[in-house]
N, C-alpha and C positions, 0 to 999 in steps of 0.2 A: 504493500500500500504506500509506504513512504517513498519507494523508488518511483512509483507511478506518479505521485504528486510532484516529485522533483522533475520528472520528464515533462509534465504538463507546464510546469513553471518555466522550464528551459525553452519550450516551444514558443512562449510569448515574449522571450527576450529580444532585444534589438538585433542581436547576432543571428538568431534563428529566423526572425521575421524578415530580415534583409535577404536571407537565402530564398525564402519562399517568394519574395517580391521580385527578385531579379533572375532567378533560375526557373521557378515554377510559374512565374507571371500571375501570382495571386495578390489580391488586395490585402495589405498587412492589417492585422487586428491591433497592432501596437501603434498608437497615434504618433509616437516618436519616430517611426520609420516611414519615409516617404514611399509612395508607390513607384513602380518601374516607369520610366518616361513613356513607354508605349501605352501603358494603362492610363497614365496621367493625361496623355493627349486626347483620350476619349472624353475627358471631362468627368465631373462628379455627378452622380445621380443616386437617388434612393430607389431600391428595388421594390419596396412595398410602402404604400401610403394608405392610411385609413383615416377617414373623417366621418364620424358619426355612423350613419347607416350605409356608407359607401366605402369601397376599398379599391385600390388600383395597384396592380403589380406590373413591373416592366422587367424585361430581360434582353440583354444583348450579348452575343458571343461571336468570337471570330476564331477560325481554325485555319492555320496557314502551314503549308508544307512545301519543301523543295526536295527534289530527288534527281539523280543523274544516273543514266545507264553507262556512263563512261568511267573507265578506270585508268589512271595514269594518263599518258599522252593521248592515245586514240581509244584506249579501253578495249578494243577488240583486235589488236594487232595491226590496225591500219594507221596510216599517218593521220595526224589530227584533222587535216582538211577533208579527208575521205571517210572518217569514222561513221559508223551507223548508229553511234550513241545519240541519245536524246536527253535534253534537260526538261524536266517536268515541274511545273509550278502550279500549285493548288491553293485556292483561297475560298473560304466559305464564311458567309456572314448570316447570322440568324437574329431576328428581332421578334419578340413576343410581347403582347400587351393584353392584359385581362382586367376587366372592370366588373365589379359586383356591387349591386345595390339592393338593399332590403326595401321593397315597395310597401310592405306591411308586415305584420307579424306572421303571415302565412304565405307571402309571395316574395320571391327573390328573382332578380333579373341578372343575367350574365351576358356580357358582350366581349368578344375576343377578336384580336387581329394578329396576324403573323406574316412575316416576310422572310424568305430564305433565298440567298443568292450564292451560286457556286460558279467559280471560274477555274477551268482546267486547261492548261496550255502545254503542248508538246512542241519543242523547238529543237533543231539540230544542235548537237553539242559543239559542233565546229563553227557555229554562227553563220554569218552571211558568206557567200562564195560567188564569185563571178565566173560562170562556166565558159563564157565567151573569151574572157581575158586569159584564164588559166588553162583551159582545155581546147579552146577554139571551137566550142560546141554552140551552134546557133539554135534559136527557136525556143529556148527556155523562157518561161514567163515569171520566174521567181529566182531571186539571187541565193539559191541553196545549191549544194552539191547534189547532182542527180542521184536517184536511187538506182543502183546497178545490182542485178541478181543473176543467178544461174551460172556463176563462174566456177563453182566447185564440182569436182567429179572424183571418181575412184583413182584417176590418174594424177590428181592434183589440181591446182588452180588457186582460187581465192574465195574467201567468204564474201557475203554481200557488202556492198559499199554504199555509203550515204544513208540518210534517214528517210523512212516512209511514214505515212499517216501523221504528218505534222499539221498543226492547226490549233484553234482555240474553241473549246466546247464550253458553253455557258448554260446555266439553268437559273431562271427567275420564277419564284413561286410565291405570289401573294395570296392571302386567303383570310376569311373571317367567319365567325359563327356567332349565333345569338340563341339564347334559350331562357325559359322561365320555369321556375319550380313553384308549384302551388300545393300547399297542404290543405286538403278539404275533407274534413271529417276523418273517415278511415282511409282516405285515398291520399297518395302522394303523386301528383300529376306533374309531368314534365313535357314541355313542347319546345321545339327548336328547329334550327336549320343551319346550313353552312354553304359557303361558296368558295371555290378554289380555282385558281388559274395556274397553268404551267406553261412557261415559255422557254424555248431552247434556241436563242440566237447564237449562231456559231460562225466561225471563219474557217473554211476548209481550204488548206493550202495544197495538199497532195491531190493530183500529180502536176501542179503548176511548174515545179522545177524539173519535171520529166522523170519517167521510169523506163529503164532499159533492161531487157532480158536477153541473155545470150544462151545459145544451145550448141550441141554438137552437129546439128544438121548442116551448118554452113561450112564445115570442114570434114564432112563425111565422104565416103566413096559413092559416086553417083549410081553405080550398078546395084547398090543395096536398097535403092528406093523401092518401097513396097514389099520388101522381102522380110520374112520372119527369121530373126537371127538367134533363135533359141535363148532369148533373154539377154543376149550380148548387145553391145553398142560399138559403133565406130565414130570417129570424129572426136574433137576436143573442144569443149566450150570456151576454155581460156584462150585457145588458139583463135577461135572466132572473134573473141574480144580483141586480141592483139591485131587482127586484120581489120577490125572496125565494122564487122558485119553483125548488125543487130537482128535478132530473131523476132522479137516482139516488144511491146511496151505500151506506154500511155503518156499522154500530154494533155494538159488542161490549163485553165486559168483559175486564179483565186476566186472563190465563190462564197456567198454568205447565205446559206439556207437558214430558214427560221421556222421551226416546228412549234405548234401551240396546241393546247387542249384545255378544256375547262370542265368543271363538274359542279353540280349543286344537289342538295339533298334536304329533306325535312323529316322530322320524326315526331311521334307522340307515344308516351308510355305512361303506365299507371301501376303503382304498387298498392294493392288493395289488401288491407289487413281485415279479413272477414271476421275473425274472432281471435281470441288469445292463442289458439293453436294453429290456425290456418292463414297463410298469406299467399296471395296470387300476384304474379307479375305478368303483364302482357303489354306489347307495344307493336308499333308498325313504323318502318322506315322506308323511304322511297329515294332512290338514287338515279340520277341521269348524268351521264358523262360522255364526252366525245372521245374520239381516238386522235392521236397525234397527226396533225396535217400541216403542210407548208402553207403559210399565211397567204402567199400569192400563187399557189399551185405550181411551184417551180421544181418539185421533185416528182419524177416519173416512177411508176410502179408497173410491174409485170401484169399483163392481162392474158388469161388463158384463152380468151375468145377473140380478141382483136386480131385482125389479119396483118401479117408482116410483109410489106411490099418488098423488102430486101431479102426475103426468104421464100420467094415464089408464092406469096400470099398464103403461106401456111399459118394456122392459128398459133398465137403466141407473139406478143409485141409489147413494147413499152408505151404507156399512155400517161398523159398528164391529167390531173384532176380539174374539174370545173370547166370554165369556158375560155381559158387561156389558149394561145396559139398551140395547136397540136393537142388540145384537151379533148376529153371524151364527153364533155357536157354531163358529167355524172360525178358521183362521189365514190371513192374507193371502197367505202364500207358504209353500212347502215348503223346509225346510233340506236342502241337498244332502249326501248321506252317501257319495258315491263319489269324493271328491277324493284319489285315490292318485296320487302323482307319482314315477315312477321316473326315475333319472338314471344315466348311464354315460359313461365316457370312457376313452381310452387314450393312451399316449405310447410310441412305438416308435422306437428308434434304428436308422436304416437304414444308417448308415455313421459314420465318425468325426466328420463335420461336418454330418449331416443327421438331422432328427427329424420323424416323422409324428405329428400330433396329431388326434384326432377326439373328438367328444362329441355326446350326445343327452340332452335333459332336458325334463321337464314341470314347469311352474311354475304354481301357482294364486295369484291375487291376492286382494285383500280385497273383501268385499262392500261395498256403499255405506256412506258415512258420513251424517251429518246433512244435509249439502248445503243448509242453511238452511231445512229443512222445518219445524223447530219455530217459527221466526219467522213462518211463514205458515199455521200449523195451529191457531191458537187460536180464540177465540170469534168468531163472525161472524153477522150478521143483515142481509144485503143487502136493499135496497128499491129499487123501480122504479115509474115511473108506470104506471097501469093502462090508459091509452089514449093515443092520439096527442095531444100537446099538454098533457096533464094532468100536474100536478106530483106527485111522490111525496109531498111534503108542503111546507108553507110554513115558512120559517125561524122565523117568529114562533110557530109551534106546537111547535117543538122536535123532537128526534129521537124516533122510535118506541122502544118498550121493547126492550132488548137481551135476547136469549135467554141462558139459563144455559149454562155450559160445564162439562162436555160437554153438548150438546143431544141428548136422546134422540130428538127429532123433527127431526133435522137436514135431512131431505129437504124439509121445508116451507120452510126458510130458504135452503138451498144449491140454488138452481134458477134458471135464466135464461140467456140467451145470453151475458150478461156474466160468467158464472161459469165458471172453469176449475178443476174439482175436483182435489184431490190424488188421485193414482192410484199405487198400489204394484203392481209387476209380480208376477204369480203365481210367477215364477222369481227373485224378489229374493234368495232364499237360495242361489242357485247362483253361486259366485264366478267371476270371469273366469279363463280358462285360456290358457296360452301354451306352445307347443311350440317348442323351440329346438334347432338342430343346427349342427354346424360340422365342417369338414375342412380341414386345413392342413399345409403343409410349411415347415419352418424350415431354412435353410442358412447356415452360417457361411462367408463369403467370405474375409475376411482380418482379422486383428487383432480389433478391436471392432466390425466391420461384419457385421451379420446381416440377411438377407433372408427375408421371410415371405410366402407366398402362401396365402390361405385363402378358403374359401367359408363364409359364415355366413348362416343362414336362420332365420326364425321365423314362426310363424302363431298369431295370437290369435283368440279367440272369446269371446262373452258379455261384452264390455267394457261398462262402465256408459255409458249414452248418454241422459242426461236431456234431454228436449225434442227428441229427434231425430225421432220419429215421432208424428204427431197422430192419435189414435184416432178423432177426430170430423171429419176432413177430408172435404170434399165434392169428390171428384175429377171431372175431365172424363169419365173412362171410366164412372163410376157415373151421372152425369147422362145420358149417352147411352144406356147399356144399360138402366137402370131407368125413366127418365123421358122418353126420346126428346128430350132437349134438347142443343143444340149451342152451345158457347160462341163459335163463329165467327159465329153468327147474331145480328144486333143485336136482333131481336125477343125472342129467348130471353134475352139478357143483360138486357134491359129487364124481362122477367118476373121474373127472379131477384132484381132489386133492388126490385121493387114489394112493398108490404106484403101480407100474406096475405089480407086482406079487401078488397083493391082490386078494381075491376071487371075489370082485366086478369087477375088470378089466378082470379077466378070464371069468366070466359069460357074460360080454358084448362083448367078443371076441377081446380084446386088448392085445397085447403082445409086448415084447421088440423089438425095431427096428433093433438091431444087438446083437450078442451073448454076447459081453462084456458090454452091457448097464447096469449100476448099478441098482440093484433091489430096491434100496431105492428111486429112482427117481419117481416122480408122473407121471400119465398118460399124463398130459398136456405137460411135457417135451418131452415125447416120440413122440408127434404129431407135434413138431416143424419141420420146413423145414430142419434144421440141428440139429438133436437131440443130437449130440455130443458136442454142445456148448450152452452157455447161450446167452445173448444179443450180437448182432453184429452191431456195428456202424462204418460207414466210418470215419476215422480220418481226411482225406482230399481227 
């Protein structure tokens, strides 16, 4: 006891309080110790204030963090200028205000407001870089070192160079709520509502500085074109890099997508004490919320029914929302309006020392948030080689021109087996639903010893599952049912890996699904539901 008292006394000394103030950034409780300059710059305010029948509480918090993926000079074995490391800066601000007022001896009013702001930035650890001055590379639209991939192989090479996915992701979330509690006889009634807004204004930099991918195809042997090599490879990706032959890549401009969504809800509940032994609880809540959408319709989403003019009018194309140029005059998803959530419970005293409790309730969660969509939904103009072994371009010729953002002719640019288009689910406006129920018995055995036996269950549906199902997967069942191909047969596996214009594909009767289908693509790609794309996953 004496040691505990001495410890508490020490913690209030100027020495200990100075440590808390300057290392832990806490407000000192010892008046002789000044707060840290950072805290002092925020000004002084009282967290709680009470005046008669009213009370006001305020809260402000800041959370800041810096991180770096670089170690030493380059951090990844690369020169500082070419490192793939990134500096990450995070800042979060939270403000809360709650006001309570007793309107009478049986009625209390509550009003609350909150605001949350998050800023998350990724920047190249090497800072700015002029690719024209130092590399002679033209066409870049941002002064960063370009992202270079594909240089490594079993024969050697290099790891990726430059940083990808740079930009600034932000979140702004204002909201408010109000409720009133009314004690009326044996009832405790509560009514209220809430309103929330979520905004995600971001700056997407990638691939404005350019993305370059190198492969072995540009240094391979021409006669191996379309041949099955028993899993082996020829050519050397790093050799293609030294020759300046780019296999594929992407170029864009800095873009500023802005996602938003909002929600509102109201509720009513009653706690009814029927008698000394029985209390019933029941209530009803209604929620309505939108899905994240670009404020000006500048983010395109995959449509399974839209015809693609650059893929022989096959189904599957990118469309914009609303009435913007290239828009579908539609909404990507429907906002669900049936989110009624009833809840009920009871507490029944069965004897002097035993209570039965039961409850049943429906809860609706939130529709999806940004999920990083803004940082991958900016300007893009991917490019590929037109034939086996041909380069998309040579480094000395510079990047091709980047399309504007938003691009009204996006289907010309966003196409190819290497493209995984953004896809928003038609039911993105339907929030997840969970039904919960419980039944339990509580029994006092002796003194402070209580035993409880309970059954608790819940069932959820429509949970957000980004990346769980691939819309463009080529299943073994589909191969067998539609194309009479068996993955257990070596000859069929060889066929699927052969290019579409190989002699084997021709002998088996397989051909390109549309005229512009690249001849370098394997037969397996041509048999996908949407052969003009790679994998397709719903973002939300």
